[in-house]
DRENBAFI-562695 format. One record per residue (C-alpha): residue number from 1; residue in three letters; x, y, z. Coordinates in steps of 0.001 Angstrom, whole numbers. Each point is the difference from the previous one (the first is absolute). Example, Ala and Ser with C-alpha at 12.3 -4.5 7.8 and 13.67 -1.06 7.14 Angstrom:
# residues 2
pos|code|u|v|w
1|ALA|12300|-4500|7800
2|SER|1370|3440|-660
# end
This chain:
# residues 181
pos|code|u|v|w
1|UNK|-7383|-9087|-791
2|UNK|1679|-3055|-1285
3|UNK|-638|-3100|2012
4|UNK|-3389|-1523|949
5|UNK|-939|764|3877
6|UNK|1507|-2721|2080
7|UNK|1993|-1523|-2609
8|UNK|3640|-482|1377
9|UNK|2542|-97|-2964
10|UNK|3726|555|-307
11|UNK|-880|3317|-1555
12|UNK|-872|2991|2102
13|UNK|-3509|1701|-387
14|UNK|252|3394|-1165
15|UNK|-2591|2653|888
16|UNK|-714|2988|-1693
17|UNK|-2806|2574|-772
18|UNK|-1951|-844|-3104
19|UNK|-549|3580|-811
20|UNK|3588|642|51
21|UNK|884|-3104|-2551
22|UNK|-2803|1447|-2331
23|UNK|1161|3395|155
24|UNK|3906|-1063|-733
25|UNK|-818|-2020|-2742
26|UNK|-2124|2736|-1466
27|UNK|2863|2353|173
28|UNK|2421|-2578|-1722
29|UNK|-2554|-402|-2692
30|UNK|-317|3642|-654
31|UNK|3871|353|80
32|UNK|287|-2865|-2538
33|UNK|-2522|1572|-2219
34|UNK|1514|3387|105
35|UNK|3235|-1364|-664
36|UNK|-678|-2227|-2484
37|UNK|-1914|2830|-1860
38|UNK|3440|1969|52
39|UNK|1861|-2912|-1150
40|UNK|-2218|-746|-2766
41|UNK|39|3674|-1089
42|UNK|3624|-325|-299
43|UNK|737|2461|2758
44|UNK|3430|-1505|1025
45|UNK|1208|3480|1351
46|UNK|-3038|106|2204
47|UNK|457|-3451|996
48|UNK|3682|445|1147
49|UNK|-671|3090|1621
50|UNK|-3056|-1359|2139
51|UNK|44|-3721|397
52|UNK|2083|320|3269
53|UNK|-2191|2655|1453
54|UNK|-3042|-2370|-841
55|UNK|1570|-2880|1508
56|UNK|723|1964|3182
57|UNK|-3522|1134|120
58|UNK|-1134|-3773|-421
59|UNK|2487|-984|2514
60|UNK|-1646|2649|2513
61|UNK|-3408|-1430|-659
62|UNK|1178|-3709|411
63|UNK|1579|1214|3392
64|UNK|-3248|1639|1085
65|UNK|-2719|-2411|-1533
66|UNK|1478|-3341|-463
67|UNK|3241|-598|2169
68|UNK|-1612|736|3264
69|UNK|-1524|-3037|1409
70|UNK|-200|-2733|2813
71|UNK|1681|-3240|-290
72|UNK|-1167|-2563|2275
73|UNK|2644|-2654|365
74|UNK|28|-3082|2552
75|UNK|2185|1541|2689
76|UNK|-423|3988|-448
77|UNK|-1747|2584|-2145
78|UNK|1578|2383|-2184
79|UNK|-1427|3450|-283
80|UNK|1066|2332|-2863
81|UNK|-1105|3709|13
82|UNK|1388|1843|-2982
83|UNK|4038|-584|394
84|UNK|-20|-1251|3533
85|UNK|-181|-3693|888
86|UNK|-1001|-1161|3480
87|UNK|621|-3832|695
88|UNK|-1739|-926|3140
89|UNK|-18|-3363|1569
90|UNK|-3651|-1358|881
91|UNK|1046|-389|3714
92|UNK|499|3694|313
93|UNK|-3589|1082|-1410
94|UNK|-2321|981|2866
95|UNK|-2837|758|-2228
96|UNK|-1306|481|-3559
97|UNK|-2366|2932|-86
98|UNK|-2259|868|-3151
99|UNK|-447|3691|-225
100|UNK|-308|1390|-3568
101|UNK|3413|-1831|-398
102|UNK|1365|-2922|1943
103|UNK|2109|879|2837
104|UNK|2556|-2594|1844
105|UNK|480|840|3513
106|UNK|3141|-1453|1392
107|UNK|789|-1380|3625
108|UNK|2393|3146|602
109|UNK|-2827|2228|-407
110|UNK|899|1318|-3691
111|UNK|-2282|-411|-2920
112|UNK|333|-444|-3708
113|UNK|-2640|1343|-2559
114|UNK|-191|-1979|-2899
115|UNK|-636|2526|-2920
116|UNK|-189|-2476|-2854
117|UNK|-2530|-2400|1720
118|UNK|-3645|-594|-1084
119|UNK|-2202|2308|1477
120|UNK|-2702|-790|2480
121|UNK|-3538|-350|-1623
122|UNK|-2287|2799|530
123|UNK|-3055|-707|2133
124|UNK|-3319|-816|-1602
125|UNK|-2794|2345|-187
126|UNK|-1101|-722|3724
127|UNK|3455|631|1211
128|UNK|231|-3831|1083
129|UNK|3296|-1142|918
130|UNK|1309|-2724|-2518
131|UNK|2816|-1441|2168
132|UNK|3677|-249|-819
133|UNK|931|37|-3746
134|UNK|1667|-2893|-1640
135|UNK|3435|1540|-52
136|UNK|-259|366|3945
137|UNK|-1382|-3621|298
138|UNK|3108|-1099|-2057
139|UNK|2433|2008|2276
140|UNK|-1670|-1429|3488
141|UNK|213|-3697|-1657
142|UNK|3482|500|-925
143|UNK|727|1633|3363
144|UNK|-1698|-3080|1887
145|UNK|1734|-2569|-2012
146|UNK|3541|1645|261
147|UNK|2703|-2322|1458
148|UNK|1962|1445|2788
149|UNK|2862|2120|-677
150|UNK|2803|2253|1524
151|UNK|101|2537|-2971
152|UNK|-10|3661|613
153|UNK|-2015|2645|-2005
154|UNK|1774|1826|-2779
155|UNK|-641|3023|-1796
156|UNK|2284|1453|-3034
157|UNK|138|1725|-3215
158|UNK|-971|-2236|-3163
159|UNK|3246|181|-1462
160|UNK|-820|-1730|-3293
161|UNK|-2848|2584|-702
162|UNK|2166|3114|1135
163|UNK|2640|-1002|-2290
164|UNK|-2305|-568|-2899
165|UNK|-1632|3491|872
166|UNK|3760|1673|90
167|UNK|1074|-1820|-3377
168|UNK|-3336|1268|-1748
169|UNK|360|3395|1596
170|UNK|3809|205|-1348
171|UNK|-1166|-1061|-3330
172|UNK|-3026|2462|-83
173|UNK|2404|2839|657
174|UNK|2627|-1172|-2312
175|UNK|-2553|-428|-3041
176|UNK|-1437|3504|834
177|UNK|3504|1534|100
178|UNK|1420|-1658|-3074
179|UNK|-2790|-263|-2496
180|UNK|-883|3412|-1363
181|UNK|-3090|571|-1661
# end
């Protein structure tokens, strides 16, 4: 999470699972280590052939582990699930439910599972309920303080992320075809 609870600023609050962030940065560190090793050994042919492929793999981990998130803004919430983006005005949010993942239920009966959201805490040894998580509390507070709006919910593809993935895929295929061992 990027902001303190209850703090209202011009920047949106972004919620992500901490375990996903740790896993993503571990992958990035491993890739830097392995590609750096190849560079230090002077294996330019290896780097030319595999850099785009490795970048495509890192992009995949970025989409899966880092990009998926919930962004809380004053008049709406943005749910990013892999390559899909859902922009939901607060007035259309009927309920915020915490299962293993956060689920936003809309007034029209549809729902959006938030894949990149922080996970609910596991119950203690005695199975006591711990109440809503900090993420759900932030979402509820933003919903309560949201201004009236006539905006409608919108869902679509994340065009920038898809474009980057297509470019990396094309570069990876080109490198594998052109650079011969």
